[in-house]
C-alpha positions as CSV (number, residue, x, y, z in Angstrom):
1,X,70.5,91.2,25.2
2,X,72.2,90.6,21.6
3,X,75.8,91.6,21.0
4,X,78.3,90.8,18.5
5,X,80.3,87.9,20.3
6,X,84.1,89.3,20.0
7,X,86.5,88.0,22.6
8,X,86.6,91.5,24.8
9,X,82.3,91.3,24.8
10,X,82.6,88.1,26.6
11,X,85.1,89.3,28.8
12,X,83.0,92.3,29.6
13,X,79.8,90.0,30.8
14,X,79.4,90.1,34.5
15,X,77.7,87.2,37.1
16,X,74.6,88.4,37.9
17,X,72.7,86.1,40.1
18,X,71.1,83.6,37.8
19,X,72.8,82.1,34.4
20,X,71.7,84.3,31.7
21,X,72.6,83.5,27.5
22,X,73.9,86.5,25.1
23,X,73.1,85.6,21.8
24,X,75.3,86.7,18.9
25,X,73.9,89.6,16.7
26,X,75.4,88.0,13.1
27,X,75.0,83.8,14.0
28,X,71.5,82.7,14.3
29,X,71.6,80.2,17.3
30,X,75.2,80.9,18.6
31,X,75.3,82.3,22.7
32,X,77.7,82.2,25.1
33,X,75.7,81.4,28.9
34,X,77.3,83.0,31.6
35,X,77.2,81.3,35.0
36,X,76.1,83.0,38.6
37,X,79.8,81.8,39.6
38,X,81.6,83.9,36.3
39,X,82.0,80.6,34.2
40,X,80.6,81.0,30.2
41,X,80.8,78.3,27.8
42,X,79.1,78.9,24.2
43,X,76.4,76.8,22.8
44,X,74.6,77.1,19.6
45,X,70.4,76.4,20.0
46,X,68.2,75.5,17.2
47,X,64.6,74.6,16.4
48,X,63.9,70.9,15.2
49,X,61.2,71.6,11.9
50,X,58.9,69.4,12.0
51,X,58.7,68.1,15.3
52,X,55.2,68.2,17.8
53,X,56.0,71.2,19.3
54,X,58.8,72.8,17.6
55,X,61.7,70.7,19.9
56,X,64.7,73.0,20.6
57,X,68.0,71.3,20.8
58,X,71.3,73.2,22.5
59,X,74.4,71.6,21.6
60,X,77.4,73.1,23.7
61,X,80.6,73.7,22.0
62,X,83.1,74.8,25.2
63,X,83.8,77.2,27.6
64,X,85.6,80.4,27.6
65,X,88.6,81.3,27.9
66,X,89.8,77.9,26.4
67,X,87.3,78.3,23.5
68,X,86.8,81.8,22.2
69,X,83.8,83.6,19.7
70,X,87.2,84.6,17.2
71,X,88.8,81.1,17.0
């Protein structure tokens, strides 16, 4: 479910039974992962071109609210 990841949008994300990702609509690869505990963390996700099987990489940028989508 893509959405512009503003501070208010991330605050509205609810914890579910399983972790889920919400991708930003403007920055390709930028997402927030919401855990069943309610913890939220920002990630950058991308595909490494030229690798067998199109290898994906994901880097954790930081936790919300310590790190915000707005800076």
